[in-house]
N, C-alpha and C positions, 0 to 999 in steps of 0.2 A: 288417439289413434292415429291420428293422420301425421302427426311427429313423429310417431314411432317408423311408421311406412317409410318416410323420409331419410329416417335415421339407416334403416336398412337397405335403402337403395343407394345411398352414401356408401356405405360400406362396401356394398358390392360392386359398385362402380371402381373404387380404389381397388380392390382384389382383382377386377377382371384389367386395370389399367396396367398392375405390376407384370412384367415379365415371368414368366415360370422360372422356376430355379435350375432345368437344366440348360435355358438359354443364357442365363445370368453366368453359371460355371462354365460355359462354352466360349463367353467373352473375355471371361479372365484367364483361363487358358490361353486364348488366342494371343491377349495382349502380352502376358509372362513369356511365351514363346517367341515373339518379335523381339522382346528385350533379350531373350538370351543369345538370340542369332545377331541381333546387333551388338551383342555384348562381345560374342566369339568374333566378329568381321572387325571390330575395333582392336582384338590381341592379334587375331593370326589373318586380318585379311590384307589385301594390296597394298594398303596404306595404314596399315594397324601398328601396332607397336615394334612387332617381330620385324616387318621389314623397314622399317626406321631404323632398330639398330644396326639391321644388315648394312644399309645405308650409310649408315656411319663409318661401320667399318672399312667400308669400301673406299669413303672419301678418304679416312686417316690412310691407308696403303698409297691410295693415288697422289697424295701430299707428299707423301716419303718418294714414290718413285717420281713427281716431279722436281723435287729437291734435288735428288740425285743427277737426274736429266741437266739441271740447270747449272749444278757444278762442272759436269761435262762439258757443257756448251762453253763455259767462261775459259776451262783449261784449251780447248779447243781455239777459242777466238784469239787467246793469247800465243798459242804458234802458230797460226796465221800472220798475228801481227810482229812477231818476230822474224816470220819468212817472206817479209815485204820485199819485193826485188829491188828497190829503192836503198834500202838501209837494212839489210839482212843482218841477223847477228851471226857473225862468224862462228863461234862455237856449236850453235844448232845447226849450221849449213855443215861443218865438218862433222858433228855426231851423225846426222841423216845420211850422211854421205858413207860414212865408214860401217854404218847399220845396213843400209839398204844395197849398197855396193859390193860389199867385203872386201874396202879397202884399206889397206892400211901399211904404213912403212916399218921395214923389218926391224927398226929398233922400238917399234911402239908395242905396248902390252894394251890387250884389249879386255875389257871386264863388263861383260854384259848384266844389264839390269831389269827387271821386270817392271814396266809403268803399273 
């Protein structure tokens, strides 16, 4: 009989030590909710996949702008070099004088072009 009493006490202790079902369910719901929130932040958060793809698109656009600006810089640097006061290109100087000052000889034909 003493052995039976010990077995019953052991069972009672096990049952009393386990959390009740609503507490376990609440813990699981909280864990799943936290995972859902973290997953949503990974997709649409400030450093998520959506922001990363937007940053990649902006980077591509800026690289294209940089390429265009570097080409424009090279063109302007070439014109500055051709207008060096010590060794100016006579054709470019004549073109600039005629274009900016509207100076032309009577026997010349002026054909304008857009750069």
